[in-house]
N, C-alpha and C positions, 0 to 999 in steps of 0.2 A: 522538723520531719521532712523526710524526702518524699515530692510530691509522686502521687499517682500515673501512670499512663508517661512514663519519660521513659528515655533512650538509658542503657545502662552506663554510659559514660556520664551523665546528667544526675543518674543515680547517685554515682561516686562522688560527684562534685555536693552534690547536696548534703551528704553524711559528713562529708569534712567541713563543708563550710558551717554546719550547726556547731563543729566543733571550736570555731573562730567567729562569733558573730559579728563582734567588735575591730575585726580586721577586715581590710580588703585580702580579698583570695586571690594569688594568680595563679593559676592553672595551667600547668604545662600541656600542651598539645602538638606535638611533631617539634618545629622550630619556633613556635611562639608561646607566649603566656597569657592565657584569654582570661577575660573579665566575664561574669555573666550577671543577670539580673540587675539589681540594684547597683551593686559595684560597678558593674557597666556604666550604667546611667550615670552616676556620678563621679565615676573615674574618668569618662570622656570628656566630661565640664573640666575636671581639673587638669589633666594631663593633654587636653586637647586632639583626644583621639577620635577616630571615626568609629561612631556607633552604628552597628549592623543589628541583625538578629539572627537567631538561629531558629529553624523551623519554621520557615516563614509561610510555608502551606499549612500549618496549623491554625486553630482559632486564635491561640495565644502565645505567638512566637515569643522566644526568648530574648531580651535585648543582651548582645556580645559587642565588646571592645578587646583588642589583641594588640600585642606590640612583640617583635622579634626578641628570643630569648637572649641573643647578644646584646641588646642594648637596655636589657632590664634594669639595670643599676639605677640609669638616669631616672628611670619612669620612679622607680622606689625612694629614691633619694627625694624626688621632688614632694611625695605624698607623706613619707615621715617628716621633711622639714615642715609640713604644714600639720603637725602633731599627730596625723593616722598612724596606725600600725596595717603592715602588710605580713601576709602569712605565704611564703612562698612555697607552692605544692607543686614537688617533682616525679618525673617518671621514676620508679624505683626498681625499675628493670629493663634489659632490653626488648623495644618493642618488638623488634624481627623475629625474637626466641619467646616473646610472651605467649603464652595460650588463653586464650578468650582474651579478658578486658585488662588491659597492662595495668600493673600497681601503681600506685599512687601514693604518696604522704608528705607531711610538711616536713620540710628539712631545715627551716629556720623560719622563727618569726622577728620581724625586724620592727623595732619600737625607737620612738624618738630618743629613748635612752640606752639603745643597745647597736644604733648604727655606728659602722667602723669605716665606712667609704667617705672619706673627707676631701674636698676640696683642697688644693695646695693654699689658698687663702688662709683654710682654718687649721693647716698644721700646727700652729702653734698654739690651739685652742683643744680644751680638754673637753669631751663631752660625758659628762657624769650622769648616771643612773642611780638615784637615791631610794634608801629604803627607811622607812620610818616605822616604828612600833610603839603604839600607845600603852603605856603601863601605868599601875597606882602610884608610882613615884615620879612621874613625866613622860620623857619619851627616849627611846634608844635610836639612833641615826646612823647608818653607815651609806657610803657611796665609793662609786667604784668608775673609772674608765675601761670600758671592756676591750677599748683597744691596745691599752697599756698593760692593764693588770694590777694596776694601783687601786688599794684599797684602804678605806679609812673608816674610822668608827670612833660615837663619842655619845655622851647621854646630856639629854637635856633639860630643865624643870618646866618649861612651858611652852605653847604653843608660838608666841612670840618669838621665842630663841630659835625654834623650828624654821617658823616664817623665815627669818631673818638669813639662816642658814642655807636654806634653798634658795632663796635670792642671791646670795654672795656667790656658791656655788654654779649659778646660773645653769640649775639643772632642770631638762627638759621632761623629766619624767619620774614618778615617784611611785613607790609602790609601798602604798598604805593598809596597815593593821590597825583596826581601833575602829573610834566611830567619828566622823567629818560632822560637824557641825556647818548649817547652811553657810554660816559668815566663812567660814575656814574654807570649804569648796569653791563659793565663791571666789575668794582670795586667789585659789591656786589658778582658777579658771581665768583670771585679769592677766595673772603672771603667765599663761600659757603655758603652764605645766600639767600634762598628762597625768591621771589617776588611774593606777592597775591595780588589780586585785591581786593579792598573794596568791600562791601555788603551793601544792602538798605534792612532794615528791614520793615515789615509790620506792622503798628499800632506803639504804645507805650509800652515799655518793662522798668519796674520797674530798672532793675539792669544799664541799660544806665544812667537814673538820678541818681541815687543812686550814683555810682563810681563819677561821674564827679562835684557832688553837692558844694564841696567846691573850686573847681578850679574857677578861676578869669580872666587869660587871655585866650582870644578866643581860641587862635591856641591851648593850653593846651586841652580847652575842646573840641573842634574839633579830636581831636587825642585820646583820651582818650573815646570818642562816638564812634568813628570808630574801636577803639580797641575793646570796649566791643560787638558791633554789630557783628563784625566776630567771637567772640568766640559763643557768641549766635547761631550764623548760622550755625557753626562748631559743636559745642558740641550738639545743639538740646535739652537741657535739662536746669533745674534752675541754676542758678551761684549764690545762695543766700551765698557763702563763699567770694565773689569779695569785695575787702576791698573798702574803701571810697579812691578815688587816692590823694598821697602825691605831692604836687607841690614843686620841688625843682630848686633853682639856680645852676649850676655846681659851683660858687664862692663861694657856703654856704660850700663846703670844700676845703680841700688841693687839688689843680687842679694839675693831671698827666695825659697827655695824655696816649693812648694805647702803643704808644714807649715807653714812660718812664717807666710805668709798666712793660713792657717785658725787657728792659733794666735791670730794679733793679731785675726782678725775683720776684716780688712778690706774684704772687698766682702760678705759674709755671716756671719751670727751661727752659731759652732761649732756651737752647740745645737741649732738650729730649719732651720739651712740656708736660712733668708731673710735678705732685704736687711736686716729692721728689726734694731737693735741694731748695726750695722758702722759703720766709719768711713764708709765710702760712703752710708749711709742718712743719718748726720749731715751731711755736706759736698752732700749732691746736692739744693741748691737751683736745679738747672738749669732752665729755661725750655722747651727742645728735647730732644728723643729725642737728637740726634746730640751735645748737649752733655753728656746723661748717659752714652752710651756712652765719649767722651772723656775725661770724668770718671775712670770706672772703669780705662780703659788707664793713666791719670796716676797712680793709686794703685798699681797693679801694678807699673809701671816709674817709681818716682821718677829724677829727676837725678842725675847725679855733677857737671856742669857748674856752677862758681858763678858764670860768666857768663849762662847760662840761665836759674837758679834767680833770680838779680836781675832779669832781663827781665820773668821773671812777677810777681815781686814789686812791680816799678814800677808794672806796671798795675792791678796788687790796690791796692796804695797810693793810687794817683791814684782808683779807683773807691770806695774806703773813704772817701777825704776829701771825695768831692763826692755826697752823698746823692740830689740831683735828676738829676743824670746818670745816677748807677746805676739809679735807679728808673724813669727815661723810656727807657733801654737794656732794661730788663727787661721792660716792657710792647710795647715792640717785638719783643722776640726770640718773645714768647708767639703774634704772627701770622706767625712763620716755621713751616712744617711740614718733617718730615724729608727736609732736601734731597737727602742721601745716598741714600735707598731710594728717592726718587721718580726720582732718575736711572738706578740700576738697573732701575727697572720702563719708564722708557723707551728703556733699552738692550735690554731682554728683548722689547719690544714688546707689553708686557702691560698699559700704561698708559692708563687712560680719562680722556673729558674732564674729569671734575672732579679729578682726581688732575692734569691738566697745570694747571687753573685755579689748583690749589693751588702750583703752582710759580711761577706769575705771582703769586699773593698773597704769598706769599714774598719775593720779588724786589721786590717794593712796599715791602715793610717795610725795604730795604736802606736807600734813602737816607734815611730818617728815622733810623735808626740812625748813619748817618754825621754828620748834622747834629750830634745829641748830642754824638758825640766831638768834632768840630770846635768846636762851641761852648763846650765844657767850658774852653778856652783852656789845657787840660794839655797840653804839648810831647809828654807821651808817649803822649797818647791820640791827638793828632792826627795824630802819627808812624804810630800804628797802621792808622787811617782812611785815610791816605795810600795804603797798600797795599792795599785793597779795591777791587774794580771792581764797582760796582753791576748789571752786565749789563741796564740799562735798554732796549738792543734786544732781547733775549731776552723781557722781562716785556711789552714793547709788543706784539710779535708775537703771542703768546699771546691777549693781551685783546684785540686787534683781531679775531682769528679765531673764538674760542669765544664762546658765547653766556654769560651772567652765569648761568644755573642749569640748565647741562646735564644729560640723562639720563645715567645710568651707562652703559647700553649705547654701544658706539660704531657699532653697525652699523643702529640703528633711527631714523636721523636725529634733526633737532632739535637739532646741538650746533653748526652754523657760523651765524654771522652776516651777517644780510642786507648785500651789498655785497662780499661776498668773493669771490664769481664769477657774472659774469653771467651765465652757461648755469644755474646753481642756480636764482639767481632767476628766471629764465625758466621752468622747471621747479615752482616754486613758484606764480608766479602762474597757471601753467595748472591745479595742483590747486585753486587759490583761485577760482579761476573757476569751475572744474568742477562745484567743490561748492556755488556761489552758484548754478548754471544746476540744479542737481538739488533745492537748496532752493526756487527757482522755479517748478521743475516741479511739486512738490508741490503747492503752491498753485496752481497753474493747473490740474492734474488735478482737487483737489477742489472748483475751481469749475465746471469743465466737464461734470463726472458729476454732482455734487450729492453726493457721499460726503465727507461731514465728516470722517470718520477715517482715510480712507484716507492711507498714509504710504509713503514710499520708504524701504528700509532696504538694509544692506549685511552680507553675512557672506563669508567666505574660501572658502566651496565656489560658491555660486552669483553671487556679486557684487552687483551693485545689481539691485532687485527692487522692485516695486511690492505692497503686502499690502493685501487688501480683507476684512473679516469675511464672513461665511457669510451675514449677515441683507443684506448689501450687493449681493452677487455680481450681480442681475437688474442692475445700472445697470452693467456692466461693459461697456465697447464694444468688441465681439468684432470690429470692423475695425481697432482699432490693437492690443489687448492678445493677448498670446500667454500662456496658462496655463504656468507653470514648476513649479509645485511645491503640492500639497494638502496643508494641515495640517487639525487636528481643527477649529478654530473660523473659520480663515481658508483663502482664497486668494491665491498668489503668481504676478505675471505680470511679463513685461517688454515693452520696444518698442524698435524699431530705433532710436529717438533714445537712448533710454535706454543701449544696449548699446555704441552709438559714443559717447558720453561716459565712460561708464564705461572703455572703454579707454585715452580719451586721458589720464583721473584716474590710473587704474593703473600705465599706462606713465610719466606726470610722477612718481608715486610711488617706483617702483624706480627709475627714474633719478635721483631726486634724492636717495635713501638710498644708494645705490652711489657717487654723486658726492662725497655729506658723508664718506663713509668715506674716499673717497681724497683729499680736502682734510686729512682727519684725519691720515692717513698722513703725507703732504707736509708737513705741520708738526710730526708728531713727529720725521721724518729730518731737518728743518733744526733742530730743537733739539739733537738727537742730534751734531750736529755743535760743540757748545758744550759737551760732558759734559767734558774737563778741567778748562774755566775753573770750571764749574760746582761741579763737585769741592773744586776750591781754595777757591771760595768757603764753600763747606761746612764745610770745615776751617777757616777764620777765624771764622766766625759762631760754630761749635762752640767755638772756644779763647775768644772773647769773653765766649760764655755762662759757661763754668767758671768763668773770671774772676771775672766778674761776681759769680756763685756763693758764690766763696772771700771777696770783698769785704764779702758780705752777712752770710755766717756770721761772719765775724771782728768785726764789729760787732755785730752781734746777741749774740754770747758773751764780748766783751770779750778778743778775742784780739790777739796784739801781734806786730809783725813782728820775726824773727829774725834777728840776725847770723850771717852762715855764714862759718866762719874755715877755709879749703880747708885749710890744712895745719898746723890745731892740733890738738893732743891734749887739749884743754881743754872740757869740760861746763861751763856755767854757766847752769842754768835754776833762777830766783827764781820761788815760789809756783807750779809747775806743777801742772796738772788733768789728770785724763784725760778726752779730750774727751766722749766716750760717757757713760761711768759718770756724769759730773756731771749730761748732759742727763736722765737719768731718776733724778733725786735732786729733793727738794725745793730750791727756790731757797735757796742761799747755805749749803746742809747739806754741800757738800762740802768737805773738808779739804785745801787744798793742801798739797805738799811740795818743797822743794828740791831739785835734783840737781848737787852741785858737785865735780867730779872734774878736779883739775889736771892738769899734767906729772906729777906726783910719785903720782898716783894712778891705778891701771887697773882695780883690783878692789874692788866693795863687796859684803862680805860681810855678807848681810841675815841676822837672827836676829829671832824673835817668835813669836806664837801665831798658830794658824789662822784664816783669815777677818778677819786683823787689816788686812788692805789691801799685804803683800808682792807679791802677785801685780799687783795693781792699780799699784803703783808702777814694778814692774818695764815693766809693756806701756804705761804713762803716758809713760815714756821714749822707747820704741820710736815709738809712734805721734805723738809731739814732732819727733820725727826725720824720720818720712815726711812727715808734713805739711810741715815746712820744706822739705825736698828736692823736693815738687811746687810749691811757689809759692804755698802758702797761709802765712798767719799761723798762729801757736801759742798754746795755752790757757796761759798764762804772764804774770807781770807783767814779765818781761826774759827774753832766752835768745840765750846766744852758743854757738854749735854748731860742730862739726866737719862736713865733709860724709863720712858713712859710706858704706864700698863695699859691704859687707855686714850683713845681719842675720841672726842665728842665734838659735834657741829651743828650749829642751828645757821646756814647761810642760806641766802634764795628766797624766793616767797614763790612759792607755786601748790596747787593742791595735789594732795596723793590719791589718784587715780584709783590705785589700786587698793586702797582700804576705803575709799571713799570720803576722805577727809577734808576739811576744809583748809583754806591756806593757814588761818590762825590758829585752827586745831592742829595742824603739824607742827606750828611753831611752838605751841604749849606743850605738844608731845613729845617733841626733838628737847625740849630743854628739861623736860623732867627728867627724860632718858639721864640726861647727865647730873640733875640735883639728887637723883635717886642713888646713882649707882659709881658716880667718879670719887675716886680717892685723892690722896695729897699727892701720888706720882703719875694724877692723869693730865692731858691736855685737853683745855676747853676752849673752841671758838665761838664765840657768839657774834653773830652781825644784825645789828638792828630789832633788837627784842622789844617786842611789843609794838610794832608799827601796824600790825594787822588788825587793830584794834582802834577804839577812841583815843584820842591823846592821853588826856588824862588817864585814862585805864589803863594804856599803854606804857605811859611813863611811870605809873606808881608800880605795874610787874617789873618793868624793868629794875626799879630801884631796888625791890624787893628780892629781886632774883641775885642783884649784885651784891647785897648784904649777907643772903642766905652762903652764896658760895665764899663771902670774906670768912664769915663767921664759922662755917660748919663743915664746908668741903676742904677747902685749902689748897684746890688744884691751882696748876698753873693756868691762868687765865686771859685770853685776848677778847675784850669787849668792847666792839664797835658800836656808837648810837650818836642820835641826831639830836638826844635828848640835851641840850647842853645844862639842862638844871641838875643833870647827875654829876657834872663836874665837881659839884662842892662836895661829894660823898669823901674826897680824899681829907677832908677837915675829921670826919668821923671814924673812919677804915684806914689804920695805918698798914696796911699791906696794901693799898691799893694807891697806882700812881697813873698821874692824866699823861695821855701823849696825843700829839695831834699831826696830821699829815699837812705840811706846810702848804698854803697859797697864797699868792699876790693879785693884787688887783690894780690893773695897767691901764689908763684911760678908758675905762669902762670895761675892760675883758679882765676875763677870769685865767689865771694863769697855776696850774699846777705843778708845785715842784716836786711832788713823790718823795719827798724826804720826810722821815720821821723825827719830829722835834718834840722837846719836854714841854708839859703844860697842856690846858687845852685847847682847842681851837678858839679864837676870838669871835666869831661867826659860823652860820651855816652855809651861807652862798647859793642857796637853793635856785633861787631865781636868775641866778648866773649861769647855774647848770641848764634849767629852764633855755637861757638863751643861747648856748651852744648848741641845744637840741634842735631850735631853729625854729620855736614856738614864734605864732605872728606878735608884731608889735602891741598889738591892742591888747592882747591875753596879758605879755609881761608888764604893762604899765598899771593894768587893773590890778593884775596880783601885787604888784609894790604897793598900790593905792591901799588896798584891804591888808597887807602885813601891816602897815605903819598903824592903821585902825585898830586891827587885833592888838597890836602892843600896847598901845594907848588904854584899851578896855582891860587888860591884862594886868596893868599897874596896879600893885596892892594885893591881887589876889595871887598872883604867881612872880617868882621874879621873873620879870620880862626877859624875851629871849633879845641875843645880841642885834644891837641895831644895824638893820640890814643896809650894805652900800647901796646908794643913790644909782641904780643902772643907769639913768638917763641925763642926771646932773641938772634935774628940771628946777628952775626957781619956784618958789611958793604961789606964786600968781604967773602962770604961765601968759609967756608974751604973744603965743600963738595957740592955736586952739589942736587939740588932738589929731583932727581930720587933717588940718595943714601942715602938721609934723608928719605925718603919714605920707604923705605926696611928697615931701621933701626929701624924706628918708627914699623913697623909691627910685626919684629922679638921681640922687646921689650915688645911688649902687645898681641902677641900670646899666646893662653893657649893651649900646646898641647895635655893636657889630655882630651881634648874633639873631638880632629882630627885623623882620621882615618890615617895609614899609606899612602893610597893612596891620602889622601888631603893632606898630608904633602909633598908629592913629587910633588904636583901640584903647591902648593905654592911654592916651591923653584924654580920650572921652571920658573912661572912668574917672580920672584926673576931676575932672571937669564935672563931674556927678557928684562927686566925693565933698567937694569943696561946694556946692551949691547945698549939699545935705548940711553942711555945717551954718550956712544962713539961714536955714528954714525955707528954702525954696522950693 
């Protein structure tokens, strides 16, 4: 409720603020936006603003903080990126013409899911707002990027599926209808997802029915309507660019949970959270922002249709084979701006003249792209070109209306070409002639008065004036000049003729500026009618951009076109490589490996030392499959692949902080996901299952899981383990084969071969790896002793682990003590050149101390 005894302006502020209690209210006052009360206190801290007070002389001054209206976007973005909402309260009438209190109202509510102003670094990222409706049969889910208008809808059976979709989309805000449990609300909070309440609109809105028109599932319809209603209520303007919602089933694409996408580092590094080091980073040689966004979407949702995969491959092949066509297309695509987001700004009414010209320049590149495709002579590329409308009419309309170098502002004139409007040309002539008259008047008055430094000037307060310095005041003709203003060093005058021409000039300027803005709005509305076909063109150019990038990356990195065997249970990859790892290694140093799993092989049990390349080999297979199913060529000499329906992973050891699960619980949950949902057409990667618990428990679980996968699931599985006891399973499981990563020991040093070989590894090399990590000699020696003792104790109870190589080649009865050997090792390995005399003396003293301890002194 508004407070008592406050000014009319603050009364108005409180009334508006009460409507948006969960948002920062940016209240427009003149050239500033002001924050008051708690918003000011909190906002000043977050935005580093100066906190002041209004009504300082009262008993309870009101905290306030402000920022210039021209810089408001920066402050809004900062708050929204931190998960806050911002309500923009603007002046709805000209203050100079207002009677009493200036009318104000909310013109836009900016939330984490509706922010459109993205930085250049985020141009290839979507910002999705998601709507979720809880029903008796599950959940309806719809999401949209308000900057592009693309909208999708699906229905899901349970909350786990909803949570996975929210994480995969990286949505920042969800509009939720239904009851959220405390656990689910805590999950959303830990995932930094803002939860917003649904809104009800008054009356019918065309956008609501338009977006949901092709949906048939009731849950999807409700979710999409809730989504559009929220967008309309927050954006408070036409949303003509919203596209008809596309219904999808997660099973229409290669299914990968958020965890799988993270483990495989598809769009960002698992370690840094950045693009660098991901598959997206490797493949993103796109020339446009919309191409980059589409590539990311393809990577997250690979295809299941053999015909659609082949259609992409055919275009990639044509571009792969024709270097000059490909490079010419890339050169022209570089001239294409972000059509999807430009269209969104046109629909929003926030586009400026420069951005409108960017649209025209983008359209100007399309005929050149089509010429490249047609001139290639390849029928696949010619057919692709035949489906593209270059929209030359829209390009010409903009080019013939907007000047070549327009200002950013659309309200200050200078944006419309001469000849577009005869009335505008008349106003401009009047302005030009009036200013010419002013210039001629100045010359004439100087001649008539003899005042050589007389000048005619202008300011917004007094208009046009004649200025004469004090030293020449006596020459001023008092019969024609009327004094207007006295300055320190000069006097300013006006004449009837001057004021008459001033009125003509200013009237022409005002009418000219207003007419220019009206003509620009008319152009914007004319272009708005072409939004659907412009969006279609944007998608076509984005697809061509991605496929061109595939061809370029494939040629540069020696990739091969895979053969997709839709109904086959066979994998044949010759000399496959990990596409990302090989990029960060020196040329030619990556060691390729085969993956050959015929109809008779479902499981590879992989053994070998840590750091030898087991995980890389497994990930390599998954990434090759994903690259193939998005239409890209793959890093191998040849590849015959089935079309996988799902990929499951259990890689890495880490607690799940979002759901609050321990490492072992995460391990078992991810394993269970595969056991419950995998089919014969799935790919499973399990790395070190069972290591999160006691040895015997882990070994038993790992063995049981392998047997279940073999007997019940039948999916292609790569199962890496350090439990060498499991290698005997090939005696009883006929579809399981042992393979291992080769390693050798030379002079007590472990050498990784990084080559996959048939059969089980002969030993674990665990202590060798510890040695490579630099553990102290005493720790390594003690570990070796304990290992021998454990192997002897375990004899007869379990099949003993393979005998470990003796790291130090010690005889049974050492000739020297451990301390003496440590001293000798230190002496052998010390590099004296980097030691000071004092440091050498300290080392000798330490050695003496160790040797005395050995003697018991």
